[in-house]
C-alpha positions as CSV (number, residue, x, y, z in Angstrom):
1,X,-9.1,56.0,15.5
2,X,-5.3,55.5,15.1
3,X,-4.4,52.9,12.6
4,X,-7.8,52.8,11.0
5,X,-7.7,52.9,7.2
6,X,-10.7,54.5,5.5
7,X,-12.8,52.2,3.4
8,X,-12.5,53.0,-0.3
9,X,-15.6,52.6,-2.5
10,X,-15.1,50.4,-5.6
11,X,-17.0,53.0,-7.6
12,X,-14.5,55.8,-6.6
13,X,-11.4,56.4,-8.7
14,X,-9.2,55.0,-5.9
15,X,-11.4,51.9,-5.6
16,X,-11.4,51.3,-9.3
17,X,-7.6,51.6,-9.3
18,X,-7.3,49.1,-6.5
19,X,-9.6,46.7,-8.2
20,X,-7.7,47.0,-11.5
21,X,-4.3,46.4,-9.8
22,X,-5.8,43.4,-8.0
23,X,-7.1,42.0,-11.3
24,X,-3.8,42.6,-13.0
25,X,-2.0,40.9,-10.1
26,X,-3.7,37.6,-11.0
27,X,-2.1,37.7,-14.4
28,X,1.6,37.9,-13.6
29,X,3.8,36.3,-16.3
30,X,4.6,33.3,-14.1
31,X,1.0,32.5,-13.5
32,X,0.1,33.0,-17.1
33,X,2.9,30.8,-18.3
34,X,2.0,28.2,-15.7
35,X,-1.6,28.1,-16.8
36,X,-0.5,27.9,-20.5
37,X,1.8,25.0,-19.8
38,X,-0.9,23.1,-17.8
39,X,-3.3,23.6,-20.7
40,X,-0.6,22.5,-23.2
41,X,0.3,19.3,-21.5
42,X,-3.3,18.3,-20.8
43,X,-4.5,19.1,-24.3
44,X,-6.8,16.3,-25.7
45,X,-6.8,14.3,-22.4
46,X,-10.2,15.5,-21.2
47,X,-12.8,12.7,-20.8
48,X,-10.3,9.9,-20.2
49,X,-9.9,8.0,-16.9
50,X,-7.2,9.4,-14.6
51,X,-4.6,6.7,-15.4
52,X,-5.0,7.2,-19.1
53,X,-4.9,11.0,-18.7
54,X,-1.5,10.7,-16.9
55,X,-0.2,8.5,-19.8
56,X,-1.5,11.0,-22.4
57,X,0.1,13.9,-20.5
58,X,3.5,12.1,-20.7
59,X,2.9,11.4,-24.4
60,X,2.2,15.1,-25.0
61,X,5.4,16.0,-23.2
62,X,7.3,13.5,-25.5
63,X,5.6,15.0,-28.5
64,X,6.5,18.6,-27.5
65,X,10.1,17.5,-26.8
66,X,10.3,15.9,-30.3
67,X,8.9,19.1,-31.8
68,X,11.4,21.3,-29.9
69,X,14.4,19.2,-30.8
70,X,13.5,18.7,-34.5
71,X,12.8,22.4,-34.9
72,X,16.2,23.2,-33.3
73,X,17.9,20.7,-35.6
74,X,16.2,22.3,-38.7
75,X,17.5,25.7,-37.7
76,X,20.9,24.3,-37.0
77,X,21.1,22.6,-40.4
78,X,19.9,25.7,-42.1
79,X,22.8,27.7,-40.8
80,X,25.3,25.0,-41.7
81,X,24.4,24.6,-45.4
82,X,20.9,25.0,-46.5
83,X,21.3,23.6,-50.0
84,X,23.2,20.5,-48.9
85,X,21.0,19.7,-45.9
86,X,17.7,20.7,-47.4
87,X,16.2,17.1,-47.2
88,X,17.2,16.9,-43.6
89,X,15.7,20.3,-42.8
90,X,12.4,19.5,-44.5
91,X,12.3,16.1,-42.7
92,X,12.9,17.8,-39.4
93,X,10.1,20.3,-40.1
94,X,7.8,17.4,-41.1
95,X,8.5,15.8,-37.8
96,X,7.9,19.1,-36.0
97,X,4.4,19.5,-37.4
98,X,3.7,15.7,-36.9
99,X,4.6,15.9,-33.2
100,X,2.4,19.0,-32.7
101,X,-0.5,17.0,-34.1
102,X,-0.3,14.4,-31.3
103,X,-2.4,16.2,-28.7
104,X,-5.2,16.6,-31.3
105,X,-5.2,12.9,-32.1
106,X,-6.3,12.0,-28.6
107,X,-9.9,12.9,-29.5
108,X,-9.9,9.8,-31.8
109,X,-8.3,7.3,-29.5
110,X,-5.8,7.1,-26.6
111,X,-3.6,5.0,-29.0
112,X,-3.6,7.4,-31.9
113,X,-0.9,9.7,-30.5
114,X,1.3,6.8,-29.7
115,X,1.0,5.3,-33.1
116,X,1.8,8.7,-34.7
117,X,4.9,9.1,-32.6
118,X,6.1,5.5,-33.2
119,X,5.4,5.3,-37.0
120,X,6.8,8.8,-37.8
121,X,9.9,8.3,-35.7
122,X,10.7,4.9,-37.2
123,X,10.3,6.2,-40.8
124,X,12.1,9.5,-40.1
125,X,15.1,7.8,-38.4
126,X,15.6,5.5,-41.4
127,X,15.6,8.5,-43.8
128,X,18.0,10.5,-41.6
129,X,20.4,7.5,-41.5
130,X,20.0,7.2,-45.3
131,X,20.9,10.9,-45.8
132,X,23.8,11.0,-43.4
133,X,25.0,7.4,-43.0
134,X,25.4,5.2,-40.0
135,X,28.4,7.2,-38.8
136,X,26.0,10.0,-37.7
137,X,24.7,7.7,-35.0
138,X,21.1,8.8,-35.6
139,X,19.9,5.1,-35.9
140,X,20.8,4.6,-32.2
141,X,17.6,6.6,-31.4
142,X,15.6,3.5,-32.3
143,X,16.4,2.4,-28.8
144,X,14.4,5.4,-27.6
145,X,11.4,4.0,-29.5
146,X,11.9,0.6,-27.8
147,X,11.8,2.2,-24.4
148,X,9.1,4.7,-25.1
149,X,6.5,2.1,-26.3
150,X,5.9,1.1,-22.6
151,X,5.1,4.8,-21.8
152,X,3.0,5.7,-24.8
153,X,0.9,2.6,-25.0
154,X,0.9,1.4,-21.3
155,X,2.4,-1.9,-20.1
156,X,-0.9,-3.7,-20.3
157,X,-0.9,-3.6,-24.1
158,X,2.0,-6.0,-24.4
159,X,0.6,-7.5,-27.7
160,X,1.2,-4.1,-29.3
161,X,4.4,-3.3,-27.4
162,X,6.3,-6.5,-28.3
163,X,6.0,-6.1,-32.1
164,X,6.9,-2.4,-31.8
165,X,10.1,-3.2,-29.9
166,X,11.0,-5.9,-32.4
167,X,10.4,-3.5,-35.3
168,X,12.5,-0.8,-33.7
169,X,15.5,-3.1,-33.0
170,X,15.2,-4.6,-36.5
171,X,15.2,-1.1,-38.1
172,X,18.3,-0.2,-36.1
173,X,20.1,-3.2,-37.4
174,X,18.9,-2.6,-41.0
175,X,20.0,1.1,-40.8
176,X,23.5,0.1,-39.6
177,X,24.2,-2.4,-42.4
178,X,22.3,-0.5,-45.2
179,X,23.9,2.9,-44.9
180,X,27.7,2.8,-44.4
181,X,29.5,6.1,-44.9
182,X,30.0,5.5,-48.6
183,X,26.2,4.9,-49.1
184,X,25.1,8.2,-47.4
185,X,23.1,10.4,-49.7
186,X,24.6,13.6,-48.2
187,X,28.4,13.8,-47.9
188,X,29.0,15.6,-44.6
189,X,32.3,16.3,-43.1
190,X,33.6,14.2,-40.2
191,X,33.3,17.1,-37.7
192,X,29.6,17.6,-38.6
193,X,28.9,13.8,-38.3
194,X,30.7,13.8,-35.0
195,X,28.5,16.6,-33.7
196,X,25.4,14.9,-34.9
197,X,26.5,11.7,-33.2
198,X,27.0,13.5,-29.9
199,X,23.6,15.0,-30.2
200,X,22.0,11.6,-31.0
201,X,23.8,10.0,-28.1
202,X,22.8,12.7,-25.6
203,X,19.2,12.6,-26.8
204,X,19.0,8.8,-26.6
205,X,20.5,8.7,-23.1
206,X,18.4,11.5,-21.7
207,X,15.1,10.1,-23.1
208,X,15.8,6.5,-22.0
209,X,16.7,7.8,-18.5
210,X,13.6,9.8,-18.4
211,X,11.5,6.8,-19.5
212,X,13.1,4.6,-16.9
213,X,12.6,7.3,-14.2
214,X,8.9,7.6,-15.2
215,X,8.4,3.9,-15.0
216,X,10.1,3.7,-11.5
217,X,8.2,6.7,-10.3
218,X,4.9,5.1,-11.3
219,X,5.9,1.9,-9.4
220,X,6.9,3.9,-6.3
221,X,3.7,5.9,-6.5
222,X,1.6,2.7,-6.8
223,X,3.5,1.1,-3.9
224,X,3.0,4.2,-1.7
225,X,-0.8,4.2,-2.5
226,X,-1.0,0.5,-1.7
227,X,0.9,1.0,1.5
228,X,-1.3,3.9,2.6
229,X,-4.4,1.9,1.8
230,X,-3.2,-1.1,3.8
231,X,-2.3,1.2,6.8
232,X,-5.9,2.6,6.6
233,X,-7.2,-0.9,6.9
234,X,-4.7,-2.7,9.1
235,X,-2.5,-1.7,12.0
236,X,1.0,-0.6,11.0
237,X,2.8,-3.6,12.7
238,X,0.4,-6.0,10.9
239,X,1.2,-4.3,7.6
240,X,4.9,-4.8,8.2
241,X,4.4,-8.5,9.0
242,X,2.4,-9.0,5.9
243,X,5.1,-7.4,3.8
244,X,7.8,-9.4,5.3
245,X,5.9,-12.7,5.1
246,X,3.2,-12.5,2.5
247,X,0.8,-15.4,2.5
248,X,1.5,-16.3,6.1
249,X,-1.6,-16.2,8.3
250,X,-1.6,-13.6,11.1
251,X,-3.3,-14.8,14.3
252,X,-2.2,-13.7,17.8
253,X,-3.3,-14.1,21.4
254,X,-3.2,-11.2,23.7
255,X,-3.5,-11.7,27.5
256,X,-3.8,-8.0,28.4
257,X,-6.1,-6.1,26.1
258,X,-9.2,-4.0,26.3
259,X,-12.2,-3.7,24.0
260,X,-14.6,-0.8,23.5
261,X,-18.0,-0.7,21.7
262,X,-20.2,2.3,21.2
263,X,-23.7,2.6,19.7
264,X,-25.9,5.6,19.1
265,X,-29.2,5.3,20.9
266,X,-32.3,5.2,18.7
267,X,-30.3,5.5,15.6
268,X,-32.9,3.9,13.3
269,X,-35.6,6.3,14.3
270,X,-33.1,9.2,14.0
271,X,-32.0,8.1,10.5
272,X,-35.6,8.0,9.4
273,X,-36.2,11.5,10.7
274,X,-33.0,13.1,9.3
275,X,-32.8,11.4,5.9
276,X,-29.9,9.8,4.1
277,X,-27.8,12.8,3.3
278,X,-27.9,14.3,6.8
279,X,-27.4,10.9,8.4
280,X,-24.3,10.2,6.4
281,X,-22.9,13.7,7.1
282,X,-23.6,13.2,10.8
283,X,-21.9,9.7,11.0
284,X,-19.0,11.0,9.0
285,X,-18.4,13.8,11.5
286,X,-18.7,11.5,14.5
287,X,-16.5,8.7,13.1
288,X,-13.9,11.2,11.8
289,X,-13.6,12.7,15.3
290,X,-13.5,9.3,16.9
291,X,-10.7,8.3,14.6
292,X,-8.7,11.3,15.6
293,X,-9.3,10.5,19.3
294,X,-8.2,6.9,18.8
295,X,-4.9,8.1,17.3
296,X,-4.4,10.6,20.1
297,X,-5.0,8.0,22.9
298,X,-2.9,5.4,21.2
299,X,-5.6,2.8,20.6
300,X,-6.5,0.8,17.5
301,X,-9.8,1.3,15.6
302,X,-11.1,-2.1,14.6
303,X,-14.2,-1.3,12.6
304,X,-17.5,0.5,12.3
305,X,-20.8,-1.1,11.5
306,X,-23.4,1.5,10.8
307,X,-23.5,3.6,13.9
308,X,-21.5,1.2,16.0
309,X,-17.8,1.9,16.6
310,X,-15.3,-0.7,17.9
311,X,-11.8,0.0,19.2
312,X,-9.2,-2.0,21.1
313,X,-6.0,-1.3,23.1
314,X,-3.1,-3.7,23.8
315,X,-3.4,-5.1,20.3
316,X,-1.6,-5.8,18.0
317,X,1.2,-4.3,20.2
318,X,1.2,-4.7,23.9
319,X,0.9,-1.6,26.1
320,X,1.0,-1.3,29.9
321,X,-2.3,0.5,30.3
322,X,-4.8,-0.7,27.6
323,X,-7.9,-0.2,29.8
324,X,-7.0,3.3,30.9
325,X,-6.4,4.3,27.3
326,X,-9.8,3.1,26.2
327,X,-11.4,4.8,29.3
328,X,-10.0,8.1,28.3
329,X,-11.1,7.5,24.8
330,X,-14.7,6.7,25.9
331,X,-14.9,9.8,28.0
332,X,-13.7,12.0,25.2
333,X,-16.2,10.3,22.8
334,X,-19.1,11.2,25.1
335,X,-17.8,14.8,25.1
336,X,-17.9,14.8,21.3
337,X,-21.5,13.5,21.2
338,X,-22.5,16.1,23.8
339,X,-21.0,18.9,21.7
340,X,-22.6,17.7,18.5
341,X,-26.0,17.5,20.3
342,X,-25.5,21.0,21.6
343,X,-24.4,22.6,18.3
344,X,-26.6,20.7,15.9
345,X,-29.8,20.6,18.0
346,X,-30.1,16.9,17.1
347,X,-31.2,14.7,20.1
348,X,-28.4,12.3,19.9
349,X,-26.8,10.2,22.7
350,X,-24.5,7.2,22.8
351,X,-24.0,4.0,24.9
352,X,-20.5,2.6,25.5
353,X,-19.4,-0.7,26.8
354,X,-15.8,-1.5,28.0
355,X,-14.3,-4.8,28.9
356,X,-10.8,-6.0,29.7
357,X,-9.1,-9.4,29.4
358,X,-7.5,-11.9,26.9
359,X,-8.5,-11.7,23.2
360,X,-7.4,-13.3,20.0
361,X,-6.8,-11.2,16.8
362,X,-5.8,-11.7,13.3
363,X,-6.3,-10.9,9.6
364,X,-9.3,-12.6,8.1
365,X,-10.0,-13.1,4.4
366,X,-8.0,-12.9,1.2
367,X,-10.1,-10.2,-0.6
368,X,-11.4,-7.1,1.3
369,X,-9.6,-8.6,4.3
370,X,-9.9,-7.1,7.7
371,X,-8.1,-7.1,11.1
372,X,-10.6,-8.5,13.6
373,X,-10.7,-9.4,17.3
374,X,-12.7,-12.1,19.0
375,X,-13.1,-13.9,22.3
376,X,-15.0,-13.7,25.5
377,X,-13.8,-10.2,26.3
378,X,-15.1,-9.0,22.9
379,X,-18.5,-10.5,23.5
380,X,-18.6,-9.0,27.0
381,X,-17.8,-5.5,25.7
382,X,-20.6,-5.8,23.2
383,X,-23.1,-7.0,25.9
384,X,-22.1,-4.2,28.2
385,X,-22.7,-1.6,25.5
386,X,-26.1,-3.1,25.0
387,X,-26.8,-3.0,28.7
388,X,-25.5,0.5,29.1
389,X,-27.6,3.7,29.2
390,X,-27.6,6.7,26.8
391,X,-24.7,9.0,27.6
392,X,-23.0,6.5,29.9
393,X,-20.0,4.1,29.9
394,X,-20.6,0.7,31.4
395,X,-17.5,-1.4,32.4
396,X,-16.8,-4.9,33.7
397,X,-15.1,-5.9,37.1
398,X,-11.7,-6.3,35.4
399,X,-11.9,-2.7,34.1
400,X,-12.9,-1.5,37.6
401,X,-9.9,-3.2,39.1
402,X,-7.5,-1.6,36.6
403,X,-9.1,1.9,36.5
404,X,-9.3,2.5,40.3
405,X,-8.1,4.8,41.8
406,X,-7.2,6.9,38.7
407,X,-10.9,7.1,37.5
408,X,-14.2,7.8,39.2
409,X,-16.7,5.0,38.9
410,X,-20.3,4.5,40.1
411,X,-21.8,1.1,40.9
412,X,-24.5,-0.1,38.6
413,X,-25.2,-3.2,40.6
414,X,-25.4,-6.8,39.5
415,X,-27.0,-7.4,36.1
416,X,-27.7,-10.5,33.9
417,X,-25.4,-10.6,30.9
418,X,-26.2,-13.1,28.1
419,X,-23.5,-15.8,27.9
420,X,-21.9,-14.5,31.1
421,X,-24.6,-14.7,33.8
422,X,-24.9,-12.4,36.8
423,X,-22.1,-9.9,37.0
424,X,-21.5,-6.7,38.9
425,X,-20.9,-3.6,36.7
426,X,-19.9,0.0,37.1
427,X,-20.4,3.3,35.2
428,X,-17.3,5.1,34.3
429,X,-17.8,8.8,35.2
430,X,-14.5,10.6,34.7
431,X,-10.8,10.6,35.2
432,X,-9.7,11.6,38.7
433,X,-7.3,14.5,38.0
434,X,-6.2,14.6,41.6
435,X,-4.5,11.3,41.3
436,X,-0.9,11.5,40.1
437,X,-0.1,9.2,37.2
438,X,2.8,8.6,35.0
439,X,2.7,10.3,31.6
440,X,1.6,8.2,28.7
441,X,3.6,7.7,25.5
442,X,2.3,10.8,23.8
443,X,3.0,13.0,26.8
444,X,6.4,11.6,27.2
445,X,7.3,12.2,23.6
446,X,5.9,15.7,23.5
């Protein structure tokens, strides 16, 4: 056959060559370097909570940066004048090895690495200033220590951070007044001191900027997570109102809304038959698909209670066709249940109740709050779901008036509904595709 490639056995020379090349392809220099760096920055963080791990990763990066810069300074001083700058070289090398020990210290405590960095830097900076004098500008790096304390210890440990900040600022002042140029232990030329000062200023500026960036990035990440969590619980417009006016109660009346309730028939017996794991998997599949359908049809999921699903249209934002939206949702929901019954072999069916009319809605509670809906229309939708039949959608007179002629309905006759009395009801069958209707918001925007 033209275009057919013969299959090569893995045991043949050609097959072994292909396998070897495939194996080598997984070890390209970039991938190896990436894995090495990930291992390096995560060293010693295993076993800690995620937030602590992130802080320790940043601490490791700081330690590696200190090791890199101190080693570079040691090499630089060696080529300038080894004999004269020998104390500075040895001090840089001591800092180099101390910084490399930080990841190993995490096994003792999440504070150990931070204490090693802070103590070694505070001592070393004082010695550097003593060797080269305050004109070298090395003592300005104490400001890095002040900023870095929030990163290496975490903002919640303010009882440790405040003393560290005070110590760093105090040591900066002491270094400035204690080591004027004439008191420097190493007499370096003005050009060398100028170069060291520039390096110290750049290092200080870059590290403080990196610390501030890290702090703001954490804030933005936490804000994004909170916002995403709120939008999973509350409608978007309600979230915006809460952000604009925190603490102000949200309670609205809606004259033109529709409410939908669903319930799986015989769920208790089904749950007993399937067991906890399969029941949870089944419910997760159903609710996940219902959530997607709710988004597609532009309706608001209110909540789930066990196997019951509640949705609404026309709240919190008014729409011209709330009942039609929920009707299409209900029809698609029944299709989902039918498909799951067919593919899984589980005898599952669902009742649906749909009512239209005025409702009240608002945010209830201060902890684990929820956006809820109440009123006669809500009660009627719940009663209709209870009076419906497996695999069918029962609607009220108001729904019938709004759905005809775009949907096909079948009379269910007059039934007694608790709290309402005798009322005529209809089964929603399908949407009448022969009826021309205006495109909805999703179709119009497509």
